[in-house]
N, C-alpha and C positions, 0 to 999 in steps of 0.2 A: 623405323623412325622417320617422321615426315619433316623435311627441311624447308627453310624459307625459299631456297633456290628451286626446290621441287614445286612449291606453291606458285612461284612466279611463272614457271613454264606451264603449269596446268591452267592457270588463269589465261595466259596467252593462248593456249590451245583451245580453251573453252570459247574464247572469242572467235578463233579461227573455225572452231567447230560450228558455231552459229552461222558464220558466213558460208562455210562449206555446205551446211544443211540447206540453206536457202538456195544456193547455186545448184546443188544436186537435185533438189526437188523440182526446181524450175526446168532443168534440162531433161531430166529422166526420172520422173516420179517413182517409177517401179524399181529403179536401180538395176535394170537388166544389163546394162553395159558395165560389167565388173572391171573390164580392162581399163576403161577411162577413170573409174573411181580409184583403181589401184595407182594409176599415175598421179592422181591428185594427192593421195595419201602419202606417196613416196616423198613428197616435198616436206612432210612434217618431220620434225627432229626428234620425236619421241615415239614410244610404243603405242600403236593404235590398231584396233581390229574391228571390222564390221561384220555382224552376224545376222542371219535371217532368223525366222521364228523357229527353225529346226536346228539351230546352233551350227548351221553350215557357215564356213568362212566365206563371206562375199569378197572381202578385200582386207589387206593388212599392210602396214608400213614395213619398210626394210628393218627398222629397229626391232619391231615385234618379231619378225621372222628370225632375226639373229638371236633374240632372246629365247625363242623356242628351239633354236638349234638348226634352223633351215635357212642358211645364208642365201640360197638361190630362190627363196620364196616358198610359201606354204603350198603344198600340192593340192590339186583340185579335189582329190578324193578324201582329204583330211577334214574332219569335223572338229569343232572347238571342244566337244566333249572328249575327243580322243586325247586331248592335252591335259585333262583334269582327272582327279580321283572321282570315284562314283558319287561320293557325297557332295563334292564341289560341283560336279556336272548336274546333279539333281537340283542344287540351289540355283544355279543359273537357269535351268529349265523352268523352275517355278517362276522366276522373274519374267521370263519371256512369255509365259502363258497368262500371268495375272493381269497384265496391262499396265503395270506401274510405269510412270514416265522416266524415272531414273533411280539408280541405287548405286551404292559403293560396296564392294565385296573384297574380302581377303581370300585369295585362292592359292592353291599349291599347284604350280604349273610344272608338268612333267616334260622335260626337254628331250630332244632326240638322242642326246648323249646320256640320257637317264640320270641327269643331275637336277633334282627338283629345285625350283626357285619359288620363293613366296612372293607374291605380288599383291599390291592393293590396286584394284582396277575400278574405274568409275564407268558405269553403263548408262547410256542415255539414248532414248528413241529418236530416230531421225525425223519422224513425222508423228508426233504424239496423237494427232487426231484420228489416226488409222489403227490404233492399238486393238488387239495385241499383235496383228500381223505385220506391223511396221518394223523395218530393220532396226538394229541396235548398234550403236558405236561404243566401243569400250576403249578407254584411255588409261594407260598404266601410269599411275601417279607415284608409285613407290615399289621398290623391289629389294629383296635381300635373300641371302642364301638360307636354305632350310637348315635348322640345327642338325648337328651330327653328320652333315654332308661336307666333305672337303671342299675348300674354296681354292680353285686353281688360278694361276697367274693370268689366265686368259679366259674370263667368264664370257658366256654367250651374249650377255646384255651389256658388254663393256662400252659399246658406243653410246648407249643411253646414259650409262653412269658418267661417262666423260662429259656429255652435254649438261647433266645436272650438277656436276662437280661433287659427286658422292661415290664412295667406293667401299666394298666389303673387304674384311680381313679376318684371318684366323691365326692364332699363335699356339703352338703345341707347348704345354706347360713343361713337359719333361725335357724336350730337346731345345726349346726356345726358338724353333724354326717358324718362320712366318710364311703363310700362304695368302696371297691377295690378288686382286684384279690389277690389270694394267693401269687403270686410272689411279689406284692407290699408290703405285710406284711414281706416277707423274706428280701427284700431290706432294709426296715426301721428297721428291727429287732423286730417288734411287734409280739405277739402271734396272730394266725389267729382269735381267738374268742374274741379278745380285742375290746372294744368299744372306738375308737380313735377319738378325737376331733381335730379341726383345730389348736387350741392352743397347743395341745400335739405334733402335727406334727412339728410346728414351733420350739418348744423347742428342738426337736431332731436335728435341723440344727446347725452346728458348730457356736459358738458365733461370729466369724469373718465374717460369711456369713449370719447371721440371719437378720440383718437390711435390706440388699438388698432383701432378700426373703419376709420380712414383707411388705416392700414398694410395691413390685411387686404385691403381693396378694391384697393389699388394692386398688391399681390402677385398678386391674382387676375387683374388686367388685364394686367400685364407678364409674369408667369411662369405663368399658367394654373393657379395653386394654389387649390384649393377652400378655402373658409373656413367657420368656425362659431364664434360667440362670443356671449356674453351681454352685454346692455347695457341702459341705461335710456333711455327716450324722454321728452323734455320736450315735452309736447303744447302746442299754442297756447293751450288753455283753462287752462293752469297746472297740470294734473294730471300725475302721474308714473306711468309704467308700466314694468314689466320685460318684456323680450322676448329671444328667442333667434333670431338670424338665421343662415341658412346659404345659400350660393350657390356658383356656379362660372361660368367663362367658357365661353360657347357660341361656337365659331369661326364665321367667316363662312359663311353658307349661300347659298341661291340668290339671295337679295336682296343679297348682298355686304356685309352689316352684321354686325359682332361684337356680342354682347350678354352682359350679366351677367344670369343668371336664378337664382331661388331662392325660398325661403319665409321667412316670419317668423312666429314663434309667440309669442302673448301668454302669459307665464308669471307674471303679477302675482300671481294667487291662489296658485300653487304656491310662489312665492318667499316670500310671507307665511307660508304654512304651514311652510316650511323654517326661516324665522327664528324662528317661535314654538317649533318643536320644538327648535331649537338652544339657545334661551334656557333651556328647562326640561329639557334632556337629562339633566344630572347629577341633578336631583331625581327625574325620572321613572325613570331607570335604577336609582336606589337604593331606590325604593319597593317594598315587598313586594306591593303590589297589582299586578294585571295591567292594564296600560294600553296601549291601541292607538289609532291614528288612522286612520279610514276616509274615503275620498273619497266623493263623491256616487254613484259607481258601486259602492260597497261593496267597493272594493279597499283592501288594507292598504298604507298609505303609511309607517307607522312603528309600532314596538312596542318596549316595554322588555324587559329580560332575563327578567323573571318571565313575561311573556306568551309569549315565544318558547320558554322552557323548558316551559311547559304544553302547547304544541302540538308540541314536539319538532322544531323547525325552527330554522335559522339565519336571520340577517338577510337574506342574499342569496337564500335559498331561499323567503322568505315575502313580502318587500316587493314590491309591484307585482302581487300575485296576489289574486284575489277571496277574501273571507273564507270563503265556502263551500268553496273548494278547500283552504285551509290549515287550517281548523278542522274541516271535515267536517260531516256532518249531525248536529247535536246541539242541546241546549237553548239554547246561546248564539246560534247562527246563527238558530234559530227566533225567539228574542226580538228580535234585531237586525232581521231582515227584516220581522217583524210591525209594527215601530214606525218603519220608514223614513219613511213619510208624515208621521207625527207630528213626527219630529225634523227632517227635511230641508225639508218644505213648511210645517209649522206652526211650526217653530222652538222646540218645547217639549222640555224635558228629560224623561227617562223613568227611573224607578227601579223595579226589580222583582227578585224573587228567583228563582234557578234551582237545581236540584239536579243535581249532577254526580257521577259515579263515578270515584274516584281510582285510581291504579295498584294500590293495596293492596286494591281492591274495596270500600272504605268509601264511603258516600254523604256528600258534602260539600254544604253549603248556601252559596251565594255570592250576594252582593248586586251586581247589575249596574246601573250608572248610565250612561246615554247622554246626553251633552251636545252640543247643536248647536255647531259651531265656526263663528265668523263672521269675515269679513275686515274691513278698515278701512272698507268701505262698508256694513257690517252685513248682508252677504249670507251665507247659510249655505253653507259650502264643504265641509263634511264632518261627521263625528261622532267625538267623543272617547269611547272606551269605557273604563270603569273597573270592574274586577271585584275584589271583596274577599271573602275567605273569612270568613263570619260564622257558621260552624257552632257555635262555642262561645258566641257572643253570642246566637244564637237559642235554644240550650239554656238559657242563663241566663234569657232572657226567659220561656221556658215555665215554668221553676222559679219565677220571680218571680210569674207569673200564678197558679200553683198556691198559692204562699204567700199571695198577696193574697186568694184565696178563703177560705183557712183563717183569715187575719187578720180578714176581715170577718165570718165566720160564728161565731167563737168567742164564748162567753158571758162570758169574762173581759175586763176592760178592758185595752187596750193603748195605751201612750203612748210615743212616740219623740221624743228631743231630739237636737239637734246637739251638737258638742263643747263649745259654750258653755252648754249647758243650756237652750236655747230650743226650745220644742215645734215639731216639724216634721210630725207626723202623729199621729192618734188614730183608733181604730176606732169603730164604732157602739155597742159595749158601753160604751166610755168615756163617751159622751154620755148613754147611758141611766142609768148609775150616778151620774155627777157632776152631770148637768143642764146641762152646758156643751156647746154645739154646737161643731163643729170650727172654724168661722170665728172663734169667740170666743176660742180658746186658741192658735191658730197664731201663732208669734212671741213668745209670752209664756213665762214660766218656771213650772214646776210649783208654785212657792210660792203661787200663787193658790188652791191647795187646802189650804193650811196651816191647821190648826185652832187653832194656838197652844197646844196641850195638851202639846207636847213641848219640852224644854229645848234650848238651843242646842248643848249637848254631845251630845245624842242625834243630831242631824244631823251634827255633826262626826265622830262615830264611824262613822256610816253611810257618809259619803263617803270617809273614810279607808280603810275596808275595801273599798269599791267600787273605788277607784283602785288599791289594793295587790293585791287578790285577784281583781278583775274581776267580783265578784258579791256581792249582799247580799240577804238574805231575812229577813222578819220581819213583825210586826204594827205598824200605824201608824194613828193617828186622823187623818182628813182631813175636810174640810168641803165639802158640796155647794154648788151655786150659790145655793140658797135659804137657806143658812146652817146647815143641819142637819149635825151632827157624826155621823160613822159610822166603824165599825172596818173595816179592810180588811187582807187578807193580801197583801203586796207582794213581788214578786221583781224585783230590778234587776240588769241585766247591761250591761257595757260592750262596745262593738264596736270592734275594731282593724282597721286596713288592713294591707296587705302589709308595710309598714315598721314596724309596731308602734305607729302613732300612733292615738290615740283619735279616732274619727269620729262615733260616736253613742252614746247611752245608751237602753236599752229597758226599760220597766217594764211588768210584767204583774200585774194585781191583781184580786182577787175580794172582794166584800163579805162580811164575817163577821157572822153574827147574834150579838147581844149578849143574854145572859141577863137577864131582867127583874129578877132578884134579885142579879145579879153586881155586883162592886165598880165596874166601868166604868160600868154603867148608873146606879148610885147617884151616881157622880161627875158624870155628865152632867146628871142632874136637879138637882144642887146648883149647877151653874154655867150652865145654859141655860134660857131662857124656853120653856116647853112650847108656847106659842101660836105664836110667830114663829120658833122654833128659833134665835134670836139669843142672844148672851151676856146674862146678867142683871146686876144691880147688883153682885153679889159678884165675878164674874169681871171686870167692868169696873173696879171699884176696884182689883183686883189688878194689872191691866195698867197703870192710871194710876200706881200706886205704883212699878211696875217702870220705867216711862218716866221718872219723876221721881227715881229713885234716884241720889243724888250719887256713889255708888261706881261707876256705869256708866262705861265708857270711851266716848270720842267722843260725849258727851251732846249732843243737838241740841234746839233749842227745840220746844215742843209747843203744841198748841192744843186746848182742850176746848170742844165744842159741846153745848149742851142745846137740844133741839128739842121743841116742844109743838104738837100739832095744834090749830088754832083751831076752837073751838065743836064739839069732838068729842062733847060731851054731847048736842047737838041731833041729831046723826046717830043716836046710840044711841036717843034718845027717839022719833024719827020713823020710823026704819027697823028698829029692833030690834037686840039685842045680837049676834045672829049676823052681821048685816051689818057691825056695828062691828068684830067680831073679824076678819072676812075683810078689812076695810079695813086694819086694823093689819098683817096679814100682807102685803098688797099694798104698803103704804107701806114696810115693812121691806125687801121685795125690791127695790123701786125705788131706795131709798137705797143698798142693797148694790151694785147695778149702777152707781151713780154714782161711788162712791169707789174707791180703789185696793185691791188685795187685802191689802196690809200694814196698811191702816187698820182701826181697831176700831169696829164698830157694835154697840150694845147697846140692848135695851129695858129701861129702868130701872124704870118704874112707870106703869101706866095707859097714857095716850097720849103719854108722854114717852120720847124716845130720846136716847141719848148717843153722841157721836162723838169719837174720839181720833185726832189727826193728829200725826205727828212730822215734824220738818224744816221747820216753818213759820217763816220768817225775819222776815217783816214783816207788819204789819196788812193790807197790800194783798193778800197771798196769802190770808189768812183771808177777806177780802171776796170774792175771786174764788171761793173754795170755797163760800161762803154763796150767792152768786148762782147757781152751778151747781146747788146743792141745791134752791133755789127754782124754778129752771127745770125740774128733773126732776119736781117735784111739781105743776107748773102744768097739765100735760096731764091730761085727765079720766081717771078710773079706772072700769072696769066691774066691778062686784061683784054677782054673782048676778043679772045682768040690769038692775041699776040703774047709771046713769051718775052718778058722784059726783065733785064738785069740792071739793078741800081746799086750804087754805093752812096755812102753818106759821110760827111765831115762833121766832126763834133768839137765844140769848144765848151770847156767845163770850168765853172767858178765855184770854189768852196768857201763857205763862210761859217764861222762858229757863233753866229748870232751876236757878235760884238758890235755890229753896226746895223742900223735900220735903213740904210740907203739902198733901195732897190735899184736905182739907176746905176750906182757904182757897180753893183753885182752884175747887172746886164752888160755893162761896159767891159768888165773883166772877161765874161764868157764870150763876148763878141771879139775881143782881142785874141783870145785863144783860138777861136774859130778861124779868124783871118790868118793866123800863123799856120794852121793846118792846111788851108787852101794854098798858101804860098809854098808849102813843102810838097805839093802834089796831090792834095785831097785824099779821100778814103782813109781817114785816120782820126785820131782824137788827141787832144792836148789839154792838160790842166793848167790854168793860168797861175803863174808864179811871178811875183814882183820882188826882185832882190832888195831886202830891207837894208837900212843903214847898219853898218857893222857886221856884214855877212861873214867876212873873213874871220873876225873874232869868234863868232858863233861856231863856225866850222872847225876852227882850231880847238875850241872848247870841247866839241863833240868828239874829235879825234882823240884828245887826251883822255876823255872818259872811256872810250872804247879800248884804248891801249891799257888803261888802268884796270879795266874789267878783265882783260885777258890775263894780266899779271896776277891779279888777286883772286881769281877763280869765281868771278861773278856770273859766268856763263855756265849753262847746264844743258846737257843733251837730253832730248825727249825722243820717244820712239812711238811713231804712229803705225799700229799694226795693219798689215795687209791680211785679209781673211779669204780663205777658199770657200765660196758660197755653197758648194755641195757638201763638203765634209766638215766645215766649221774650223779647220785647222788654220794656224798662222804660219804661212810659208816665209814670212819675213816682215820687215818694218822699214818705214821711211824715217830718216833722221831729221829732227827739227831741233831748234835751239831756243832757249828762253834766257833772257838777261835779267838778273836780279840787281837792278841799279838803285842805290839808296835814294837818289834824287828823283829819278823818273818813275820808280816803282817797277813792278814786273813788266817787261817788254816782250810781247809775243813775237813769234818767228817772222811774220811778214813785216811788221814794223821795224824789227831789228835789221833785216836785210836792207830796207830803205835807208835807215840811219847809217849803216855801214857803207852804203854807196855814197851818201852825202858826205861822210867823214873820210872817204878815201881809204877805208879799212876792209874792202871786200876781199882782197887777197889774203890778208892776215887772218881774218875770220874764217875764210874757207880752209886755209891750212890747219888752223886749230881744230875745226870740225873733223877733217880727215884724220888727224893724229889721234884725237880723243875717240873717234869711232873705232880705229884699229886697236887702241888700248882696251876698250870695252869688249870688243870682239875676241881679243886674245884671252881676257879674263874668263869670258863665258866658255871658250873652247877648252881651257884648262880644267874647268869645273864640270864639263860635259853638258852644259845647258844647250838644248836643241834650238838655237836661235834662228836658224835659217839664213836668209840673205838680207843684208842691211844696205839700203839705198841712200846715197848721199847726193844732194843736188849741187851741181857745179855752175858757178856764175859765168857770165860772159867774160869778165876780166880774167878769171882763171883759165878759161879756154884759150884765150889769145896770148898767154904769156909763154907758151911752149915748154914750160918746166913741169907740167902736171904729171906726165907719164913717169918722168924720172923721180919726182917726189913720191908718187904712189909706189913705185918699185922699191924704193928705199924703206918705206913704211912696212910693206909686206914682208920684206926680208928681215927687218929688225924684229918684228912681232911674230915671225914664223907663222904667217897666216896662209890659208888656202885662198887663192885669188877668186875662186868661184863663189866665196861667201860674201864678196863685196860687189856692189853695183853702183855705177856713177850715172846720174840722171842729168840730162841736158834739156833745155827748152827747145821745143820744135822749131821756133823761129831762128835759132842760132845756126841751123843747117843751111839756111839760105842767106843769112847775114854774113857769115864767115865760112863759106863752103870749104876752102882749102885747109884752114886751120882745123875745122871740125873733122875733115876726112883724116888728117894726119894724126890727131889725138885719138880718134876712134880706132884707127888701125893699131896704134900703139897699145891701147887698152886691150884690144883683142889678142895681141901677142902675149900680153901678161896673163891672160885668162880671166880678166875682170869683166863682169857683165856691163852692158850699156843699155840704158833706158831713155825713152823720150817722154818728157812731161809736157803738160799744157797742149796735148794733141787735140787738134780740131780748131785751134784759134788762128792758124795760118794755113797756107797752101802746102799740102804734103802729097807727093806723088808716089805711087807704088814702086816705080822703077828706082827711085832714090832709096827707099827702104831695102829693096832687093840687093843693092850694091853695098850697103853698109852693115856692119855686124851688130844689128839692133836685136836685143833679146826681148824687150818688153815695151809696150806703149801704155802710157798713163793718160786716160781720157780726161779732159779738163772738167773740173767740177761744175762749171756753169751749165754744161749740157746735161749732166746728171741731175743737177738741182732743178732744172726745168721739167724733168719727167715727173709724172706722165701727162702733165697738162699741155705741153707743147709738142705737137706731132712733128714739127720741123726738127727740134732738138733730138727727139727720139729717132728720127730718120738718120740724123748725123751719127748718133751713137751706133745704130745698126750697121751703117756703112763702114764705120771705123772697125767694128768688131769683125765684120765679114772680111775686110781687107787684111786684118791681122791673122785671121784663121787661114786665109788663102796663102799668106806668106810664112805660115808656121811661126808666128810671133805671139807671145803672151800679151794679154790685154788686161789692164786694171782700171776700174772705174773709181774716180776720186770723188769724195763728198757725198756718199750714200748716207741718207739721214732717216729713211723710214722703210718699212717692209714692202710697200708697194714698189719702190724703186728696186729693192733687192729681187723681188719676184720677176719684174720686167727684165732685169739684167740676166737672170738665169734663163728666162724663156728665149732670149735672143742670143744666148751662147757665151755671155761673159761670165767667167768662172771665178774671177778675183776682184775684190773691191776693198776700199777703205773709207772710213768716215765715222761720224759720231754715232751711227746706229750700232756699231760694234764696240768701239772704244775710242776715247779721245787720246791725244798724245800723252804718253805715260813716262814717268821717271824710270830709270833703269831697274831699281829693285821691284817696283810695282809691275813693270813689264815682265820681268823674270817670273814673278809669282803667277801672273795670269797665263804666261806662256806654258808653264808646266801643267796648268789645268787643261789646256786644249791641245797639247802636243801629241798625245796618243789616245784619242777617244776610242771606245770600243766599236767594233764594226757594226753592231746593231743599235748603236746609240742614235737617238734622233738628232738632227742638225739644230743647233742653237744659234739663233741669229745674232745674239749679243751676249757678252760676258758680264756677269754681275761684278761691278767694280766697287770694292769696299774701301 
């Protein structure tokens, strides 16, 4: 019986035979060095013998020697005819003398132990051109025991049987005793020394296949009908194998006993391949790619229609044949055979390109992918070949590379946006002209270049024409990164896909020189400061009036900042006016980098700067901006080799567009600036004028807050903290929302400001602590893995000296673990109230409650202070995180804070993470914990609990998810 497994090995060997022939002929054409040939053949895993014209054995593999019963190798005086009957020896001699190139014979091989074995052997001449004297190589492609010859449990050719997955067996009808090779026992899962009966063999067959097997065996015994069937074997170790069994009845011989004899073939791997191919047959057949499946011998087991069409063969004509035979000598065969070791032995995929000549004579480029195919035991059983025509793709790639060279080398600036107008690419000339590096503009809109010299109708007409006609060309005034206004000639064009949908916009521009006496240059001098290239007081007043115009639609609240450099006259006096002028330019550039492109920065007079922000809803937002500006100026500035440290005083005026008097707003900001200077400079203040009836309004606010506490208008929210490597939620920060019928929903920051104005800070803080403990107790009782809850403590609570006693009472009443609670203090309170802070922090440490510092980075924090205090965690202020990655200075501050926390063994949390770029930067610099809108907004308790259960125990091999889907 010839099996598929045997065919695979023969095909593989035929290929190796070809290679071996070439190598042997090249090195030693006469094959006189038999020792070297023997070493070469010993590497082959099947039975092979090499004969000369007189049937003398030149060399043989170890498998063939074992098959013949000579485990130490065939002796030099032994001829091949000595191993055969006279009739078989004569047939082999006829072949050797006739000059045929190859033949296949069935021979009766007499072994040394006098146990005949029937073999099917394929003879082929090593050098057909020198027939009939050329040596012949014989390859055993099938073997089986000779009828009426007992099969012993250790057959001579058992090593070859094990390699092919095929085994002989015999069953005595009278006794039911089984005699078989060692490989047979391995296939069925029996121990070699086990006495196995026919009944035991049938019981090992899968129940669904057992009836068919039983009937076939009975018919063979009763009617001498040969059988062949597929079945599953349930091995004693619990594994399942597929096998193909064939046999027949051998009538009583000299010993008077009838026997069932046959072979069993392990087809587990073949069955898995057939099932895999069947699952994907429809998909593979419909694919335009050429797809084929090769076994380990490089024989074609399956191919789709596209592959068969390319080789001009049918399924029956191609399947089962070596790839070299069906494909011919070509680039595909060369690529496959060159990478056999990498795919089959190393288990690595291979991707490479080949060039093929089509029927039309044109050269086509194809991408070839070789994928190792693995069975259920992760063993490589073959190679999946996928061939795709990439001629047009490679042509496009070459054109793109050529275009990229032109794109990079052109002296004109090039800018490309997506369909939403966000920048996706710029060239080097863009950076040279505008001053913006590519990393600074990617993902942003071109409005960051807006000089604000053009009206809104100008841009409306531009985009209307671009959308309608696909192109716009004209002159436009834009602004560089340093604030300088320049004239450029701009060409805009839209890009459409094959369906007519806009995919990109491309702008190409060149800087246009402006005449020193031209109207544009005169207009520039009238509206811009010649030193800093920033807008001057005239243009700033114009923009302020425009922002406060009552006739504007969708008017939004605005904020006016006046900034003065502290003690700038001393710098001028000590270092000179040139250093002072350079410092003003550096300050202007740093402020410009800190604010948004739509915000207005101007140099008003001397060392005074003006800033105009739109959309500022609350004083808290203005305070955040002021802190960010102070942080930007805190880093030292290098001016002509001098390291200069400057501070700045800021006065802020807020208007809700109820008035159009710009002078009044300037006066308010100037008053606030004067108050800051009176208090010692280096600070900021928001102008506030006590209105008539202030006491009544404050009393009303206090009453509303008290009523809210009594009627349950306040609600706890939970802002999750996320571990950036694992995605788990180790805890949350407590926030509060006020559902006030008259004011509507009041967010946390605004509520804290109202509570401070109404004198209800302590009452609100105590309510938050009590509600947090109650919620924590409820979660503990229900086994919710909530982690640590952090509660922010106000300045008033810190200085009342009853915080520790209150917290101790709440922990005892609610039976809470103190380690599950964390109190958070503003960094500035450590220096404003050092004694009270030290006493409270020590008391919390004794209770076992964690201590965290928030708003870290906004004031001066010394490592020695942290080392003396029981601080568990630092929360980096969101202003620094929000500025990443565009602000190198803020990034440096965050790196320094994280390094300090790591050195002191303190945890660090980044607040306000809003995109993946910030998350990746934080991971790279060692910050493992963060919170912000990227992961989840503040959540109500039930929602937080549901989300927490989803991320509390992720599997160890689960990918990290940067955000949770919030339903």
